[in-house]
Every structure is written in structure tokens, then in C-alpha cells.
C-alpha positions in Angstrom: 113.6 101.7 87.8 110.8 99.4 87.3 107.5 100.5 88.0 104.8 97.5 88.1 105.7 97.5 91.7 107.9 98.2 94.9 110.7 96.5 96.4 112.2 96.5 99.2 115.3 98.3 101.3 116.4 96.9 104.5 117.2 99.2 107.5 118.6 97.0 110.3 115.1 95.0 110.8 113.0 97.3 109.0 112.5 96.6 105.3 110.5 99.1 103.6 108.6 99.7 100.5 107.5 102.9 98.5 104.4 103.2 96.3 103.8 106.6 95.0 100.0 107.9 93.9 99.4 109.4 90.9 96.5 110.5 88.2 97.5 110.2 84.6 97.0 114.0 84.0 100.2 114.5 87.2 101.9 112.0 86.4 105.2 113.9 85.6 104.7 115.1 89.1 105.4 111.6 90.3 108.5 111.2 88.7 110.8 113.5 90.6 109.6 111.5 93.3 110.5 107.9 91.7 113.7 108.6 90.9 114.5 110.6 94.4 113.7 107.4 95.8 115.3 104.5 93.1 117.1 103.2 95.8 113.6 101.8 97.4 112.8 100.8 93.8 108.6 102.3 94.5 106.3 101.8 92.0 104.0 103.9 90.6 100.0 103.8 91.3 97.5 104.9 88.6 94.4 106.1 89.5 92.5 103.0 88.2 89.3 105.1 87.4 90.4 108.6 86.0 87.6 109.9 84.1 85.3 109.0 86.7 84.8 112.0 89.5 87.8 112.6 91.6 87.7 110.2 94.5 91.4 109.3 96.4 90.4 106.0 97.8 90.4 103.8 95.1 94.3 105.1 94.3 95.1 104.7 98.2 93.4 101.4 98.6 95.9 99.8 95.6 99.0 101.7 96.6 98.2 100.1 100.0 97.8 96.9 98.9 101.3 97.2 96.9 103.5 96.2 99.6 106.2 94.2 98.8 106.9 90.1 100.2 109.0 90.4 103.1 108.8 94.5 103.6 108.0 95.1 107.5 106.4 98.6 106.2 105.4 100.6 103.3 105.4 104.0 102.5 102.9 105.3 100.5 103.2 109.2 98.9 100.7 111.1 96.9 102.3 112.6 94.4 102.0 116.3 94.6 104.6 116.6 97.5 108.0 117.4 97.6 110.9 115.2 99.2 113.3 117.7 102.3 116.8 116.8 101.6 118.1 113.4 103.3 114.2 112.5 103.5 115.3 108.3 102.3 117.5 108.2 105.7 115.1 110.4 107.9 112.4 107.8 107.2 114.7 104.9 107.9 115.4 106.2 111.8 111.9 107.2 111.9 110.6 103.7 111.2 113.2 102.4 113.5 112.8 104.8 115.9 108.8 103.7 116.5 108.1 100.1 114.5 104.9 99.5 115.7 103.3 103.2 114.7 101.7 104.4 111.6 103.4 107.9 111.4 102.5 110.3 110.0 104.8 112.4 107.9 103.2 115.7 106.3 100.7 117.6 108.3 98.8 120.6 107.0 99.3 123.6 108.0 95.6 124.6 108.2 94.7 121.2 110.5 94.2 120.6 114.4 97.5 118.9 114.2 99.5 121.5 112.7 99.2 122.5 116.0 100.3 119.4 117.7 103.1 120.2 115.6 104.2 124.1 116.4 104.4 123.0 120.1 106.2 120.0 120.3 108.6 122.3 118.1 108.4 124.7 120.6 109.6 122.5 123.3 111.7 120.4 121.6 109.6 117.5 121.3 110.3 115.4 118.1 107.6 112.7 118.2 104.2 113.3 119.0 100.6 111.2 118.9 98.4 112.7 116.2 95.2 114.7 117.6 91.3 113.5 116.8 90.9 115.0 112.7 91.4 112.9 109.8 94.4 111.3 109.0 96.6 113.2 106.7 97.9 110.5 104.0 99.9 113.1 101.9 103.5 111.1 103.0 101.9 108.0 105.6 104.2 104.9 106.2 103.0 101.8 108.5 104.0 98.4 110.0 102.5 95.5 107.5 100.0 94.3 109.7 98.1 97.9 109.8 99.0 97.8 105.8 97.6 94.3 105.2 94.4 95.6 107.7 93.7 98.7 106.0 93.4 96.6 102.8 90.9 94.5 104.1 88.7 97.3 106.3 88.9 99.6 102.7 87.5 96.8 100.3 84.5 95.5 103.2 83.6 98.9 105.4 84.8 102.1 102.7 82.7 103.5 100.2 85.0 103.7 97.2 84.4 107.8 97.3 84.7 108.2 100.6 88.4 110.8 100.8 91.3 108.1 101.8 91.4 110.7 105.0 89.2 109.8 106.6 88.6 106.0 105.5 92.1 105.8 106.9 91.0 107.8 110.2 87.8 105.6 110.7 90.0 102.3 110.5 93.1 103.6 112.5 90.6 104.4 115.5 88.8 101.0 114.4 92.5 99.6 115.1 93.0 101.3 118.3 96.0 102.7 117.0 98.1 105.6 118.0 99.3 107.9 115.3 102.5 109.5 115.0 103.7 112.7 113.8 107.3 113.8 112.8 107.8 116.7 113.8 109.4 118.4 111.6 107.1 117.5 108.6 109.4 115.1 105.9 107.7 116.0 102.7 105.8 119.6 101.7 102.6 119.9 99.7 103.6 121.6 96.5 101.1 124.3 95.8 99.8 123.2 92.8 95.7 123.5 91.4 93.6 120.0 93.5 92.1 117.6 91.7 89.3 116.8 93.9 88.4 120.9 94.7 90.5 121.5 97.6 91.8 124.9 96.3 90.2 127.1 98.6 93.0 127.0 101.6 96.9 126.7 101.9 97.8 123.0 102.5 101.4 123.8 103.2 103.8 121.9 106.0 102.9 122.7 109.7 106.3 122.9 109.9 108.7 122.4 107.2 112.9 122.1 107.7 115.3 123.9 105.7 118.1 121.6 106.8 117.4 118.4 109.3 120.7 117.5 111.1 121.4 113.8 110.0 120.0 111.1 112.9 117.7 113.5 114.2 115.4 110.9 114.9 118.5 108.4 116.6 118.1 110.4 119.7 114.0 110.0 119.6 112.9 110.7 123.0 109.2 109.4 123.8 106.3 110.9 121.4 103.9 113.8 123.4 101.2 111.3 124.5 97.6 111.7 126.4 97.7 115.7 126.2 94.1 116.2 128.0 93.6 119.6 126.2 94.8 120.7 122.8 94.1 124.9 121.7 94.5 125.2 117.9 94.2 128.5 115.6 91.8 127.3 112.6 90.3 129.9 110.1 90.9 133.0 111.8 90.0 131.6 115.5 91.0 129.5 118.6 89.2 126.0 119.4 90.4 123.6 121.8 90.2 120.1 121.9 89.6 118.8 125.2 89.6 114.9 126.3 87.0 114.1 128.3 87.0 109.9 129.2 84.5 109.4 131.7 86.6 105.9 132.8 89.2 107.9 133.6 93.2 109.0 132.7 94.4 105.1 132.8 92.5 103.7 131.1 92.9 102.8 127.6 91.2 104.5 124.9 90.6 104.4 121.2 92.3 107.7 119.3 89.3 109.0 118.7 87.2 108.4 122.2 86.1 111.0 125.0 87.0 114.3 122.5 85.3 117.3 122.5 86.0 120.8 120.1 85.2 123.4 122.3 85.5 127.3 121.2 88.3 128.4 123.7 87.7 132.0 125.1 85.3 130.3 127.6 87.3 126.8 127.8 90.5 128.6 128.3 90.7 127.8 132.1 91.0 124.5 130.8 94.4 125.1 130.2 95.1 127.5 133.4 94.6 130.8 130.8 92.9 133.3 132.9 91.0 135.5 130.0 90.3 138.9 131.4 94.4 139.0 132.3 94.9 137.5 128.3 92.6 140.3 127.2 94.2 142.8 129.2 97.7 142.1 127.7 96.4 142.2 124.7 95.2 145.7 124.6 98.1 146.4 126.6 100.4 146.1 123.3 97.7 147.8 120.6 97.9 150.7 123.3 101.0 151.2 122.6 101.3 151.2 119.8 100.4 154.2 117.0 95.9 155.2 116.6 97.1 154.9 112.5 98.8 151.8 112.4 96.3 150.2 114.7 92.9 151.5 112.8 94.8 150.4 109.2 95.3 146.8 111.6 91.4 146.7 112.0 90.7 147.5 108.4 92.9 145.0 106.8 91.4 142.1 109.5 88.9 141.3 111.8 89.6 142.8 115.1 88.6 138.5 116.6 90.6 137.9 113.7 93.6 139.8 115.6 93.1 139.0 118.3 93.0 135.2 117.9 96.6 135.8 116.4 97.6 137.3 119.4 96.5 134.6 121.9 97.3 131.7 119.7 100.7 132.6 120.2 100.4 133.1 123.8 99.5 130.3 124.1 102.3 129.3 122.7 104.6 129.5 125.6 101.4 129.5 128.5 99.6 127.2 129.1 99.0 123.6 131.1 99.3 121.8 127.9 103.1 122.5 126.8 104.2 120.5 129.5 103.0 117.8 128.2 105.4 118.9 125.2 108.0 120.1 127.6 107.5 116.1 129.1 108.6 114.8 126.0 111.7 117.4 124.8 114.9 116.5 124.6 117.5 118.0 126.8 119.2 120.3 123.7 116.0 121.8 123.6 113.5 123.7 120.7 116.3 124.6 117.2 115.5 127.5 116.6 114.9 127.4 113.3 112.2 125.3 113.8 110.9 127.5 115.9 111.0 130.5 113.4 108.8 127.4 110.4 105.9 127.1 113.0 105.1 130.6 114.0 105.2 131.4 110.2 102.5 128.9 109.2 100.5 129.6 112.2 99.9 132.6 110.7 99.6 131.3 106.8 97.6 128.4 108.3 95.8 129.8 110.3 94.3 132.6 109.4 93.1 131.7 106.6 90.4 132.5 104.9 89.8 135.2 107.2 93.1 136.5 105.8 94.5 135.9 102.6 97.7 133.2 102.0 99.4 136.3 99.8 98.6 139.2 102.1 100.2 137.1 105.2 103.1 136.4 102.9 103.5 140.0 101.7 103.1 143.7 102.7 100.2 143.1 105.4 102.6 140.6 107.5 104.6 143.5 108.1 102.2 144.2 110.5 101.0 140.6 111.6 104.2 139.2 112.4 104.5 142.1 115.2 101.2 140.7 116.5 101.6 137.1 117.0 105.6 138.1 117.9 103.5 139.7 120.7 101.5 137.3 121.9 104.8 135.0 122.1 106.3 137.1 124.4 104.0 137.9 126.8 103.1 134.6 127.2 106.7 133.6 128.5 105.8 136.2 131.4 102.8 134.1 132.8 103.3 132.1 135.7 103.2 128.0 134.7 100.2 126.7 135.6 99.3 124.0 138.5 99.0 120.4 137.5 95.4 120.3 137.6 95.1 123.3 134.6 94.3 126.2 136.7 96.7 128.6 137.1 
């Protein structure tokens, strides 16, 4: 295996080169990825100033600059990830399906984009336009024109100490390039200690398949795009992204324009949810539980956090935002395994730090899981909101 620069791999008209970034003290992690992707002849890009204060962009910029001559696309991977089985084949299919877009193959389970992934998985869509937030760079593939543009942009406009995910976000907005997310994720973030101080929250994938069928992205369908609302659960509370473009719905806008981030409860009507009726349903669920069990839940979890978990489940099956995801769904519908993975990560990622990761994967989860499931089931009984977003 060569490590002096990427070569290329041809899949039809698509030629993909690969680079893996690594800090010298974590280089061992990169070796497995390089081995797994040896058919692409990937290159290893080391941090050029490893003993300086931690900064991701200085390494990432070099990795993007390492695109192979003749490659139509370039994939950059960080060393602290693991690939799903069949990754190379799924990568080729994904790039061939949307060759003109940047494509993120990983989405952090604590991010707003994790909600995009979950809603898509729950409705049976396989592609979705990213929400306005940092660009996940753990596993990102882009066409050559964007790769070369980012290298120039980073050199001219970015501070070398700037996080690479924020620099990439700024660049894609500058270009007006729509970032697409694969549904499900194709890599997992390893639970290894961070080099840049990101150990405070779980960084696992929003939806990771145990066994993704071959050709998953060949019947790819259209991406979920231009959805006007996005409810999301993060840090134990529910928020909502609202797209408010003053120029009208048919005017092209940059990915960052026209969005606001609001509290969910005062804006529940934006997704056709009657908040009073939802609270009544929530209390009806708790009223049917043993008094001791409810008291124990309120001892373990802040009351607003418990409500947020329930309403987050409710929003997985009720609300006008879902119609945009259903429109992009394939006829075969959602995959049951991906639904289970999405629900598990909803609690693992969305409740932190109000509820610690080890708690939601242990004894406490046996009590929290039914709360989430109740919200999902109660949401199924809600009438479909009208086209204007109000019930």
C-alpha cells in the first residue's frame, strides 16, 4: 500500500480518490481504514504541526489538496471512525447517484442533522438535504470542482486554527452547494478520546445499519429537500429550525439563508401540532403508569427533559414536517432495523448532558424507552396536518 498520495478507483464515469487524516499519536487507528480501502490506494495525511495547539483545518486542508490527478471525486476520512461492511460499494453507488453534490457519510447523533437522518429513515427516504449547522467532516466526499474550490477558500479566507467543520460550512454556503446526507450513515465515530477536547458528548452516528443491503443507493429516489421546518432534540430539549425566506418559496437561496432557530413549544403550530393536546396525551400516558414509577422517573430525569423525550418521539410520527420526508420515500417504505437504530440514537444523542450516555444504555433506559415509544405511538393517531402546516 502506498502512503505518498492517493491514486484512483473507477466506477463507471466516477473516479474516487481517498485520503485519511491522522495525528501521529493516533496513526494506528488510520491503518485499519487504509487497509479496508486499499482498492482505492488511499493516502495518509498526517498533522503537519502535531505538537502545536490542536486544530483540525491544517490537516484537513492538506487532505483535500491530495485529490488524485484524474479523480472526479475525493473522499476525506478522519482516523477515529469505523466503516460499515460493504462501505466501498455503497460509496460508489452514493457518488454515482448524486455526482454533483458534496455528500456527508456520517452525522453526529447530537446534531440537528441527526433529526434529518431519523425522519428520513422513519419515512423511508434515503437521501436528505442537510440542515443549517456545521458540516460533518468525519467522512465527506465531494466532486473535484468543490474540492479544488475549498482548498483555495481555506487558504485565502480561513484561520488555520478554525475548526474544519465550520470552515467547510462557510465554504459550501459561499458556493451555494447543497450538502446531502446518506440515509443511513456509512461510518461510525469510534468512542476514543478526543484530541481537541470534544469528550463532553457522545459522538456516535445518528443511524448506523448493522447490515445494509447491497445496492441500497441504486434505487436512490429524490433527496428530501427544501423542507420548511425541522424539529430536533438536543441537550434534553426540543427546538425547531424554521426556514423563513422573505423572497418567496420558489427563489433559490443559499443553504444558510432564511433559517431561524426557535423554541419548539411556542412554535409547535408551525408543524401543525396543537401543544395543549400533546401535553394532554403526555399526561394521559403518565396517569396510566404506577405512581412509584413516575416518581422515580422525575427523580432521575428533569421533568422538562422527560417531556422533551416524549414529544420528540411524538414528532417522529406526527407533524407537517414529515410530509416532506414522505414525498422522497421509496415505494418499499422504511426499514425496520433503521427505525430501531434511529430511535435508540434519538435518546442517546438528544438527552445528553441531562442524561448521561451510560445511563441511557443501562438500567435507566429500561424506564426511558417506554416513554419514547409512547410518544411515537400517540403521534401515529394524530390527523395529518393540512398543507399550510396547521391542523
